[in-house]
N, C-alpha and C positions, 0 to 999 in steps of 0.2 A: 423426621427432621429433613432440612435440606440447607440452603443457603442462608446462614445466619448473620452474615456481614460480608462486605466487599470493600476493598481499598485500591485506589490506584496511587502507585508509588514510583519514584524515579530510581535510577541505578548509577549514580556517579561513584566511580571507584575511589576517589579520594575521601569519600565519606567513611572508609575503612581507615582507622588510625594508622595501621601498619603500612598502608600505602603511601601516604603523603602525611607524616606525623605534623600535627598542627593545623594543616590546611583545612581540615574538616570544619574548623571554627569559622571559615569564611562563608560557610553555608549553615550557619547555626540555626536558622529558622526551619531548614529541612532536617537537621539532625533532631531538633526537639519535636517535630511533627512526627518523623519516623519513630521515635521512642514512644510517643503516645499512641502510635499504631500498635506497636508491641504490646503495650499495656491493655488497649481495647481488646485485642485479640485473646489475651490471657483471660480477659473477663468473659469473653464469648465461649471459651474452652471448647474449641472444635475438635473433633477427632481427626479431620483431615483439612490440609491447606492446598487449594489448587493455585498453582502460581503459572501465569502466562508470561513468556519471556521472549523478547525479540532475538536473544542471543542463543537460544537453545537451537537445536537441529531444525533447518528450515528448508522446505521445498517449495517449487513454483505452484504445484497444483495438490498438494497433500498437506494436512495438518498433522505433525508429528507429536505423539505422546510418549513420553519416556518410558521404555519397558524395565522389567527387572524389579528387584525388591529393595535396592539400596544404591546410593550414589554419594560421591564426594567430589571435592574440588578445592582448589587453592587460587590465590591471587598471585601466582608466580609470574605470570605474564605482566603483572603490574609491578614487579620488583618486591613482592611480599610473600615469599614461599611458605612462610609459617603461619600465614592467615589461611586456615583450613576450615572447611564447613562440610558437613554431612547430613544425610536424612535418609529415612526409610520411606519407601514408596507404598502407597496403598494399592496393592496389586488387585484387589477385588473391585475397587472403585474404577481402576483403569480398565479392567476387562469388561465392566458393565458400560462404560462409555463406549468402548470400541464395538460391543455388540449392537448397541443402539445406533452408532454410526453406519454400521453394516445395514442394519434395518432400513434406514432412511436414505441409503445411497450417498452419504456424505464421505468424501475422501479424507479420512482420518483414522489414525491407528499407530501402532508401534513398530511398523516395518521401517527398515533403513536407517537405524541409528548409526550414525558415523563417528560420534564421540560421546561416551556415556558420562564424561565429567560434567559435573555442575557448572554452569556458566556464571559470569559475574552478576547478570541481571536477576538470577535466582538467589545467589548467595548473599547478596546485599539485603533483600527482605529477610532472609533467614538470620542474618546478623543481629538485626534488631528484634525479630520475634523471638529468637532462642535466649535473648537476655531476660525474657519475662515468662517464656512458656515453652515447654519442650514435649509435651505430651500429645503429639499429633504426627500423622504421617503426610506425605507430600504426593501430589500429582503435578507433573511438569508438562507444560504444553507449548509448543513452538508456534510460530506464525507461518503464513504462506502467502502467495500472490492471488489466492482465492478472493472472492467477493467479500464485501463487508457482511452481506447477509449470510455467507457460508461460516465466517468467524462467530458471527451471532448465533447462528444455529448450533455451533458446537457448545457455546455457553449454555443454551437450552438443554443440551444433552448432558452436560454436567449438572444442571439442576434436576433433571429427570432421573439421572443415574443415582444422585445423592438421595432423592426422595424414595427410590425403589430400595436402596439399602438402608434407609433409615439413619444415614450419616448426618452428623452436624459438620457442615462445612463453611469454611471462610475462603472467599475468592480474592486472590491478590493479583491485580494487574501490573506488572512490571512495565515501565516505559517513560522514556524521557520525552519531552516536547520538543521544540524546534532547537536545532543546533546552530541556527543562524541569527542570533539575537544581537550580536555586537560585531563591528568590524575587527576589533582587537581579539575576538575569540578564535579558537583553533580552526573553526570552519567558516569564518568571515560572517558577512551580514547579507541578509536578503530581506526584502520589504515584507514578504509572506511570513517571515519569522515571528516578529510581535503580533501580527494579525492572528496567526494561527493560535499562538499561546493564549491570546485574548479570548479567542473563540472557545478554546478547550476550557479555560477557567469558567466562563459563562456557562458552558453546557454542564460542567460539574457542579457549579453552584445551584443550578436549577433542576438537575437530574435530567436533562433534555437529551436522552440517548438517541432519539430519532435524528436530531441535528448532527450528533457524533457519525451516524451511519451515512449521512447525506454529505459529509465533508468531501469535497472533490479530491480525488487522489493526486492529481496533478498539483493542486495547490498544496497538498500535504508534502508531496515530494520536494517541491521548490523551498518549502519551510525546512527541510532535512529532518523530520521527526522520526522517531522510532517506536512510539508507543500506541499509535492509533488503532492498529488492528488488536492489540492486546486488550484495549478498552473495548473494543467491539465484542470481545468474548466474554468479558465481564458484564457488559450489558445484557447479553443473552442469558447469562446465568441469573440474572435478576428480571427476566421476562415475566411481564403481567404482575409484578410485585411493586407495590407502593414503597418508596424509600424516603427516608430523611437524608438529604445531602448536607455534607460540610467539608468545605475547603480548608484544610488545616494549614497550608502554607503553599507559597508560590514564589519562586525567586529564580534569578538567571545571571548571577554575577560573573560567571565565566564564559558567557554567551550561549549556554545550553539552558533550557527551560526545565526547572524541577518542581513538579507539582504533587502535593500529598492530598488525597481526597478520600472521604469516608462516606460510605452509603449503607445507612441502617434500615433493614426491612422493617416496615410498619404494617401490622395486621397480617392476613392470612396470605401466604404465598400463592400465587396463581389466581388471586381474586380480583385483580385491578386490569380489566380488559383494555382500559385506556392506554395501558403500558405495553400492549402487545406490538412492540416497534417493528419487528421484522415483517409482520402482516402489513402494517401500514407503509413500510418501505416497499413491498412488493406492489401494493395498490398504486403508490405513487409512480412507480416505475412503469407499471401497464399503461396507466393514463398518460405518462409523459411519451411512451412508445407511440401510442395511438395518435397523439397530437403531432408528433414528429412526422409521422408517415403521412398525415393529412396535408402537412404544409411543406412537404418535402420538395426540393428543387429537382427537375427531371434528371439532371446529371447524377444527383445522389441517389434518386430512385433506381436508375439503371445499374449503379455500382451495386447497391443493395440487392437488387434481383439477381444480378449475375452471380454474386458471391453466395447468395442463399441457394440458388440452384445448384450450384457446384457442390456446396457442403452437404446439403441434404440428399441430393440425387446423383451426384457425379457428372452433372450435365452442363455443357457450355451452351448458354442461350444465344441467339442471334438477337441483335437490336430490334425491338418491336416497332411497329408503325406508330405515329403519333407523336413522335419526339420533335423538338425544334429542328428547323431544317439545318441549322449550323452543325448539328451534331452528325448529320449524314454527309453534308458537303465539305466540311472542313477536315484537314489533317493536321493534328499537332500532337506534341508530347503531353502526357497527362500522368499525374500521381494521384494515387488513391490511397488515403490514410484511413486507418480504422482505429478508434479509440474504445477502451472498455473501462468504465468507472474513472474516467478522466485520464487514464494513461494509454499511451501508445500500444497497440496491439499488433500492428502490421502496417507497413508502408512500402509500396513498391511503384515504380513509375519509369517512364521512358523520357528522355531529355528531347529527343527528336521522334517524329512520327514513325511508327513500325507497321501500322495497319491501315487499311483502306479508307478508314473514317475515324473521326474522333469517338464515335459511339463504339465502334469495336475496340479501339484503344482503351476506353474506360472498362469495357467488359473483360478484357484479358488482364488489365492490370488489377481489377478488383480481385479476381482469382488468385493472382500472384501474391497480393499483399495477404490473402487468407492462408495459403498453402505453401508459399515459397520464400517468405521473409526468414532468412537464417537466424534471426535473433529470437524467434518465437516458435513455440509449437503450433502445428496447424490448427485453424479455427475448427471448434467442434460444433455441432448443431445445437447442443444446450446453450452455447454462448450467443446465439444469434440475436436474441431479443436484448442483449445488453450493449450491442455495438452501435457506435455512432460514427458516421462516415464524413470524410471532406474529399472533394475532387478538386484538384488544382489543374488548370489547363494553362499550359507554359507558352509564352512567346518563343519565338526563335532566339537562341542565345547570341549576345554580341560581345566581341573581345573589348577588354577595357585595359587602360595602361597601368592603373595602380588602384589600390584599395580606397583611394580618395573618391573614385567613381562609384562607390557602393553605398548603400543606405540598407540596413537590414530589415526595415520596415517596409521598403518599397521594392527592393530587388532581392532575387535569389542569386546565389554565386555557385559558379563551378570552377574548381581548381584542377588544373591538368598538368601532366608532365609529358616529356617527349616520348617516354617509353610506355605511353598509353594508360598510366594511371590516372584515375579520375574520381573526384568527390563532389558531391552536390549537396547543397542545403537550400530548402525553401525559404522564402521570406516570411516575416511577420509570424515567427514562432515564439510561444511563450518561453521566457527564460533566456532568450537570445537577444541581447539588447545593444551589443556593440559590434562594429565591423571585425575587430580582432577576434571576437568570440565566433562570429559566424564564419569567418575564414579558416579559423583554427579548427572547429568542428567539421566542415567540408573536408579540410586536408586530412584529418584523422580518418575520415570515412573512406578516403581513397588510399590510405597507407602512405601518405606523402608527409615528409618530414620538411616543414617550411624553413628550418635553420640550415638544411643540408641540400635539398633538392631543388634544382631550378624548376620554376613553375610559371604557369600563365593563368590569367584570370578572365572568366567570362560572367557577364550578368544577364538576368532574364527577369521578366515580370510574370506574374500569375494572375488568372482570374479564379478566384476561390468560390467554390460552391459547397454550402454546408447546410 
């Protein structure tokens, strides 16, 4: 046996009666759907339930699986100390998953647990399941900043481990959708919020897990979701498996999207090659990379070549012959930005020229973006095929009298103080729509308090190469 059912569920703490007595009725559709999940799991009678949680132990580059044989937790941080839950862990299944991860070189395992207590995104599914069924053990999995394909692969290993041990396993992917559906909600509104929820519901309704994997992470971040990577692991657990999808409920009265969906395997597991979504994702990624390189702007090609030579061989290349003349003849400040799966992976630049030519400026700053951006670990060789580059060439900064002289789409901004602190923000950035947002972000980057520190403003334009 292996995966006998899978469910995507939300985790609003107020759904627990002790947390906000009476308020759970305001999401009655979610309550009823969750109760139906508990009944269906009871009918499936799994030996083990694997729960992926955005609020378990989380690392940047490691997928954490909870160790030990037992865990418990409470809703004390939500004012309900007496609402307690516990479970036994399936030690053998955890060990088998970890062995498979080691075999395949996937960074996943039980190392580095900081807090053994159950988190609320695990306890809420347990609340509804244990109403109907208790004869099961649990495997709890956290998320990471690794790729969608890596999360999917961990799901595949869950499937393989369950098959090797002959376990009947249900997968429960705990995760809320957008937290930015309403201006009146606790996180405010973003246009991406409703769009994200609509896309997830569509993907769940059709079991289109490839589209789930291809959702741009920058778009997901602006929607302020927390469940997408949890759903990626669930999708991997259903790899090559035909499923009957059913959305049981979807609502968001408090400004956060709550969706409950069921995926029932149909036919023999591993028999539907049309649902080998990780393979399809990798094929599309390879095709996209080749297409990008064929059409690449020479500024971007130079940044890529410089970064790749440094990461692979530790070498600093000199600008090759055959570049546009302006790259040899011009001196200018330049920023090199690196993105991975739609999210920033590094960005370093110079406001004014520091090298003999623009080409040398790009080469140097590409290496700095990969190796010296303090916000990120150094880029590794196995990431290179996933990177997308922007090169912004800056005009000379000009002083301005006030924020009225700015336009976040047209101009970048530099905020400076007399003691040498300085913060810069490029123009036309996703999610930066107003002058006050632009100036505020630039100031924070420079450690400048706009309400306390006297400051001056400069603006500049950029020529963006992507």
